[in-house]
N, C-alpha and C positions, 0 to 999 in steps of 0.2 A: 332219616332212619325210620324203619318200619316199627310199628308197635308189635308187641308179642302176639296180640290177637290177629293182626294182619298177616304176620309171618305164619302163624298156625294155620290160618285159612289157606294161604298160598301153598303150604306144604301138603295139606289135605287135598287140594285141587290138583296138585301136580305130582302126587306121590308115585303114581304108576310110571309117569315119564321119568321122574328122578331115579326110581329104582331100575328102570330099563337102562338108563344112561350109565348108572353105576355098574350094572351087570355087564354092559358092553365094554366099559373100560377095564374091568377086572379080566374079562375074557381076552381082551386084546393084550393086556400086560402079561398074561400067562404064556402067550405065544410069541409076540414080537414087541419088546418094550418100546420101541420107537414108533409103533403104529398108533399109540395114543396121540401123537402129534397130529394125526389126520383128523382127530375129533376136536382139536383145540380151537 
């Protein structure tokens, strides 16, 4: 299990990639709900 500090550092380092992935998933879900499977 990661410590809170390690997790916070990971989130900061990956925030742009994480937010991009979330945006991609939301975009896909608003159009074709099954298309999310392509990113799984």
